[in-house]
N, CA, C and O atoms as a DFTB+ gen file, in Angstrom:
368 C
 N C O
     1  1      47.845      -5.978      12.723
     2  2      47.887      -4.805      13.222
     3  2      47.819      -3.911      12.461
     4  3      48.434      -4.027      11.401
     5  1      47.054      -2.708      12.724
     6  2      46.552      -2.039      11.743
     7  2      47.722      -1.139      11.036
     8  3      48.654      -0.812      11.771
     9  1      47.750      -0.735       9.750
    10  2      48.881       0.017       9.319
    11  2      48.727       1.432       9.743
    12  3      47.572       1.850       9.821
    13  1      49.977       2.461      10.109
    14  2      49.793       3.262      10.244
    15  2      50.556       4.389       9.227
    16  3      51.660       4.034       8.813
    17  1      50.057       5.725       8.790
    18  2      50.695       6.473       7.839
    19  2      52.143       6.833       8.635
    20  3      52.211       6.779       9.863
    21  1      53.270       7.199       7.799
    22  2      54.279       7.696       7.788
    23  2      54.200       9.119       8.440
    24  3      53.268       9.813       8.034
    25  1      55.068       9.693       9.432
    26  2      54.840      11.044       9.546
    27  2      55.529      12.065       8.287
    28  3      56.712      11.966       7.961
    29  1      54.637      12.976       7.702
    30  2      55.047      13.498       6.922
    31  2      56.164      14.326       6.668
    32  3      56.707      14.395       7.771
    33  1      56.747      14.912       5.970
    34  2      58.005      15.785       5.902
    35  2      57.597      16.899       6.145
    36  3      58.409      17.687       6.632
    37  1      56.204      17.355       5.895
    38  2      56.173      18.823       6.216
    39  2      55.860      19.358       7.720
    40  3      55.748      20.520       8.111
    41  1      55.766      18.274       8.354
    42  2      55.789      18.734       9.751
    43  2      54.617      18.810      10.563
    44  3      54.547      19.200      11.729
    45  1      53.530      18.316       9.679
    46  2      52.151      18.277      10.230
    47  2      51.675      17.012      10.341
    48  3      51.792      16.252       9.381
    49  1      51.005      16.549      11.644
    50  2      50.699      15.358      12.197
    51  2      49.485      14.978      11.370
    52  3      48.640      15.812      11.045
    53  1      49.418      13.614      11.017
    54  2      48.414      12.469      10.766
    55  2      48.105      11.964      11.749
    56  3      48.826      11.426      12.590
    57  1      46.464      12.157      11.721
    58  2      45.878      11.143      12.661
    59  2      45.327      10.263      11.697
    60  3      44.603      10.778      10.846
    61  1      45.541       8.914      11.653
    62  2      44.968       8.164      10.854
    63  2      43.143       7.831      10.714
    64  3      42.529       7.699       9.655
    65  1      42.675       7.768      11.854
    66  2      41.326       7.550      12.012
    67  2      40.295       8.795      12.244
    68  3      39.158       8.693      12.704
    69  1      40.893       9.893      11.858
    70  2      40.055      11.123      12.132
    71  2      40.186      11.545      10.872
    72  3      41.290      11.735      10.363
    73  1      38.789      11.773      10.106
    74  2      38.554      12.312       8.713
    75  2      38.252      13.636       8.979
    76  3      37.509      13.891       9.927
    77  1      38.750      14.592       8.235
    78  2      38.009      15.848       8.001
    79  2      36.977      15.989       7.084
    80  3      37.009      15.533       5.941
    81  1      35.922      16.714       7.650
    82  2      34.975      16.728       6.552
    83  2      35.231      17.795       5.314
    84  3      36.085      18.672       5.446
    85  1      34.499      17.684       4.181
    86  2      34.868      18.444       3.405
    87  2      33.939      19.865       3.387
    88  3      34.222      21.060       3.300
    89  1      32.740      19.134       3.510
    90  2      31.767      20.714       3.743
    91  2      31.117      20.346       5.217
    92  3      30.887      19.181       5.543
    93  1      30.853      21.464       6.054
    94  2      30.234      21.266       7.513
    95  2      29.252      21.063       7.491
    96  3      28.489      21.718       6.781
    97  1      28.792      19.936       8.362
    98  2      27.332      19.440       8.401
    99  2      26.496      20.396       9.304
   100  3      26.969      20.763      10.379
   101  1      25.151      20.846       8.858
   102  2      24.406      21.685       9.415
   103  2      24.035      21.281      10.840
   104  3      24.008      21.907      11.900
   105  1      23.753      19.997      10.496
   106  2      23.095      19.397      11.519
   107  2      23.981      19.105      13.192
   108  3      23.539      19.155      14.340
   109  1      25.230      18.831      12.711
   110  2      25.939      18.679      13.726
   111  2      26.604      19.612      14.207
   112  3      27.424      19.382      15.095
   113  1      26.363      21.048      13.653
   114  2      27.154      22.050      14.613
   115  2      25.760      23.110      15.181
   116  3      25.788      23.991      16.040
   117  1      24.601      22.627      14.337
   118  2      23.749      23.225      15.054
   119  2      22.922      22.878      16.361
   120  3      22.187      21.901      16.221
   121  1      22.901      23.406      17.441
   122  2      22.365      22.640      18.526
   123  2      20.884      22.852      18.464
   124  3      20.374      23.837      17.929
   125  1      20.181      21.828      19.068
   126  2      18.926      21.519      18.955
   127  2      18.139      22.807      19.903
   128  3      18.729      23.332      20.848
   129  1      16.964      23.143      19.555
   130  2      15.926      24.017      20.090
   131  2      15.599      23.359      21.054
   132  3      15.456      22.136      21.083
   133  1      15.422      24.289      22.120
   134  2      14.893      23.929      23.499
   135  2      13.753      23.233      23.908
   136  3      13.643      22.491      24.884
   137  1      13.009      23.503      23.171
   138  2      11.650      22.822      23.026
   139  2      11.480      21.681      22.010
   140  3      10.362      21.428      21.563
   141  1      12.591      20.973      21.630
   142  2      12.712      19.716      20.499
   143  2      12.583      18.691      21.298
   144  3      13.128      18.572      22.396
   145  1      11.725      17.777      20.673
   146  2      11.713      16.222      21.311
   147  2      12.226      15.155      20.747
   148  3      11.764      15.100      19.608
   149  1      12.957      14.255      20.948
   150  2      13.601      13.283      20.267
   151  2      12.564      12.633      19.722
   152  3      11.436      12.564      20.210
   153  1      13.096      11.939      18.259
   154  2      12.062      11.000      17.644
   155  2      11.528       9.767      18.427
   156  3      12.193       9.089      19.210
   157  1      10.280       9.591      18.109
   158  2       9.587       8.498      18.968
   159  2      10.190       7.143      18.168
   160  3      10.692       7.118      17.044
   161  1       9.979       6.017      19.109
   162  2      10.467       4.526      18.789
   163  2       9.439       4.132      17.338
   164  3       8.241       4.365      17.177
   165  1      10.003       3.747      16.804
   166  2       9.024       2.841      15.887
   167  2       8.368       1.940      16.412
   168  3       8.814       1.351      17.397
   169  1       6.995       1.591      15.794
   170  2       5.920       0.736      16.194
   171  2       6.781      -0.750      16.442
   172  3       6.779      -1.366      17.508
   173  1       7.466      -1.138      15.273
   174  2       8.068      -2.449      15.254
   175  2       8.665      -2.507      16.701
   176  3       8.295      -3.316      17.552
   177  1       9.683      -1.504      16.889
   178  2      10.426      -1.692      18.005
   179  2       9.775      -2.273      19.370
   180  3      10.319      -3.160      20.028
   181  1       8.591      -1.688      19.701
   182  2       7.904      -2.084      20.668
   183  2       7.249      -3.554      20.577
   184  3       6.990      -4.271      21.544
   185  1       7.041      -3.844      19.271
   186  2       6.333      -5.338      19.358
   187  2       7.047      -6.272      19.604
   188  3       6.685      -7.448      19.630
   189  1       8.500      -5.720      19.883
   190  2       9.631      -6.868      19.997
   191  2       9.423      -7.293      21.351
   192  3       9.639      -8.488      21.554
   193  1       9.079      -6.638      22.264
   194  2       8.839      -6.868      23.487
   195  2       7.851      -8.147      24.073
   196  3       6.636      -8.327      23.979
   197  1       8.725      -8.791      24.592
   198  2       8.221     -10.206      25.062
   199  2       7.404      -9.791      26.245
   200  3       7.989      -9.010      26.995
   201  1       6.257     -10.112      26.570
   202  2       5.389     -10.201      27.524
   203  2       5.154     -11.452      28.290
   204  3       5.042     -12.419      27.537
   205  1       5.035     -11.762      29.673
   206  2       4.921     -13.190      30.136
   207  2       3.662     -13.494      30.319
   208  3       2.826     -12.598      30.199
   209  1       3.300     -14.694      30.616
   210  2       1.812     -15.599      30.487
   211  2       1.462     -15.657      31.568
   212  3       2.198     -16.213      32.383
   213  1       0.334     -15.161      31.940
   214  2      -0.398     -15.017      32.827
   215  2      -1.151     -16.266      33.307
   216  3      -1.587     -17.026      32.442
   217  1      -1.335     -16.538      34.547
   218  2      -1.962     -17.840      34.980
   219  2      -3.038     -18.234      34.233
   220  3      -3.180     -19.386      33.823
   221  1      -4.003     -17.103      33.985
   222  2      -5.437     -17.404      33.191
   223  2      -5.233     -18.096      31.883
   224  3      -5.839     -19.085      31.471
   225  1      -4.198     -17.359      31.242
   226  2      -3.765     -17.563      29.941
   227  2      -3.258     -18.965      30.003
   228  3      -3.881     -19.858      29.429
   229  1      -1.930     -19.259      30.808
   230  2      -1.736     -20.768      30.760
   231  2      -2.948     -21.820      31.204
   232  3      -2.988     -22.962      30.746
   233  1      -3.858     -21.348      32.076
   234  2      -4.680     -22.676      32.490
   235  2      -5.804     -22.749      31.089
   236  3      -6.486     -23.734      30.806
   237  1      -5.782     -21.625      30.440
   238  2      -6.722     -22.138      29.179
   239  2      -6.142     -22.665      28.017
   240  3      -6.784     -23.273      27.160
   241  1      -4.720     -22.401      27.965
   242  2      -3.667     -23.221      26.937
   243  2      -3.893     -24.767      27.647
   244  3      -4.108     -25.773      26.970
   245  1      -3.814     -24.760      28.936
   246  2      -3.817     -26.197      29.444
   247  2      -5.150     -27.008      29.196
   248  3      -5.294     -28.206      28.956
   249  1      -5.905     -26.190      29.300
   250  2      -7.202     -26.673      29.126
   251  2      -7.725     -27.228      27.608
   252  3      -8.533     -28.132      27.396
   253  1      -7.183     -26.602      26.875
   254  2      -7.347     -26.610      25.497
   255  2      -6.736     -27.642      24.779
   256  3      -7.179     -28.009      23.691
   257  1      -5.529     -28.251      25.427
   258  2      -4.641     -29.007      24.863
   259  2      -5.047     -30.199      25.324
   260  3      -4.808     -31.178      24.617
   261  1      -5.806     -30.397      26.708
   262  2      -6.143     -31.487      27.527
   263  2      -7.560     -31.808      26.719
   264  3      -7.829     -33.009      26.675
   265  1      -8.253     -31.153      26.246
   266  2      -9.411     -31.457      25.094
   267  2      -9.446     -31.621      24.080
   268  3     -10.428     -32.147      23.556
   269  1      -8.300     -31.204      23.348
   270  2      -8.454     -31.549      21.836
   271  2      -6.969     -32.261      21.457
   272  3      -6.826     -32.615      20.286
   273  1      -5.947     -32.466      22.332
   274  2      -4.527     -33.068      22.290
   275  2      -3.951     -31.956      21.645
   276  3      -4.461     -30.899      21.273
   277  1      -2.469     -32.502      21.558
   278  2      -1.312     -31.478      21.071
   279  2      -1.140     -31.192      19.534
   280  3      -0.187     -30.549      19.093
   281  1      -2.062     -31.680      18.818
   282  2      -2.074     -31.260      17.193
   283  2      -1.884     -30.132      16.882
   284  3      -1.979     -29.129      17.590
   285  1      -1.541     -30.234      15.570
   286  2      -1.182     -28.957      14.893
   287  2      -2.247     -27.374      14.655
   288  3      -2.005     -26.170      14.563
   289  1      -3.403     -28.188      14.634
   290  2      -4.701     -27.434      14.763
   291  2      -5.404     -26.862      16.198
   292  3      -6.444     -26.204      16.168
   293  1      -4.777     -27.161      17.319
   294  2      -5.062     -26.769      18.216
   295  2      -4.418     -25.612      18.933
   296  3      -4.953     -24.976      19.841
   297  1      -2.923     -25.352      18.314
   298  2      -2.449     -24.174      18.532
   299  2      -3.336     -22.612      18.076
   300  3      -3.404     -21.542      18.679
   301  1      -3.784     -22.946      17.092
   302  2      -4.370     -21.866      16.379
   303  2      -5.996     -21.251      17.378
   304  3      -7.047     -21.889      17.441
   305  1      -5.811     -20.323      17.825
   306  2      -6.884     -19.621      18.677
   307  2      -7.106     -20.563      20.042
   308  3      -8.173     -20.977      20.496
   309  1      -5.902     -20.744      20.491
   310  2      -5.997     -21.744      22.006
   311  2      -6.139     -20.722      22.701
   312  3      -7.167     -20.753      23.378
   313  1      -5.378     -19.611      22.838
   314  2      -5.387     -18.603      23.838
   315  2      -5.652     -17.279      22.997
   316  3      -4.863     -17.029      22.087
   317  1      -6.914     -16.253      23.290
   318  2      -6.612     -15.089      22.662
   319  2      -5.750     -14.105      22.702
   320  3      -5.220     -13.921      23.798
   321  1      -5.414     -13.333      21.734
   322  2      -4.171     -12.584      21.919
   323  2      -3.034     -13.231      22.015
   324  3      -2.060     -12.602      22.428
   325  1      -2.902     -14.559      21.678
   326  2      -1.502     -15.037      21.347
   327  2      -1.392     -15.677      20.147
   328  3      -2.503     -15.979      19.711
   329  1      -0.429     -16.021      19.398
   330  2      -0.011     -16.396      18.033
   331  2      -0.044     -18.002      18.101
   332  3       0.428     -18.689      19.007
   333  1      -0.609     -18.383      17.111
   334  2      -0.451     -20.563      17.353
   335  2       1.249     -20.573      17.733
   336  3       1.600     -21.364      18.608
   337  1       2.094     -19.868      17.204
   338  2       3.660     -20.304      17.669
   339  2       3.903     -19.906      19.052
   340  3       4.481     -20.712      19.781
   341  1       3.494     -18.629      19.569
   342  2       3.553     -18.186      21.354
   343  2       3.165     -19.495      22.109
   344  3       3.923     -20.101      22.867
   345  1       1.592     -19.934      21.734
   346  2       0.926     -21.085      22.306
   347  2       1.977     -22.329      22.289
   348  3       2.363     -22.871      23.325
   349  1       2.380     -22.702      21.018
   350  2       3.016     -23.983      21.138
   351  2       4.514     -23.728      21.797
   352  3       4.919     -24.655      22.497
   353  1       5.179     -22.851      21.689
   354  2       6.537     -22.533      22.616
   355  2       5.985     -22.352      23.896
   356  3       6.944     -22.517      24.649
   357  1       5.034     -22.119      24.546
   358  2       4.830     -21.774      25.847
   359  2       4.452     -23.599      26.471
   360  3       4.771     -24.025      27.582
   361  1       3.793     -24.304      25.497
   362  2       3.680     -25.492      25.955
   363  2       4.646     -26.490      26.159
   364  3       4.597     -27.347      27.042
   365  1       6.113     -26.260      24.752
   366  2       6.813     -27.064      25.009
   367  2       7.528     -26.469      26.169
   368  3       8.415     -27.104      26.739
């Protein structure tokens, strides 16, 4: 259970989780201009999106594994635009 401070004798109420700022922040008090746009998302955030495997990609993967077997080297370049790890995970 969190500790709460005792009420001061001066009669002023203390709010334990609200802190007063020593200097006003110009960013929080100034409204954004109307023509301001929000910052764009970084490129790394966009790369994290998983895309599904198309039928053509799966057929190419299966054909490659059928010809060369499921060894370690087969995953490199099995499907263009896919990493070896993606190929291996799709096969598993």
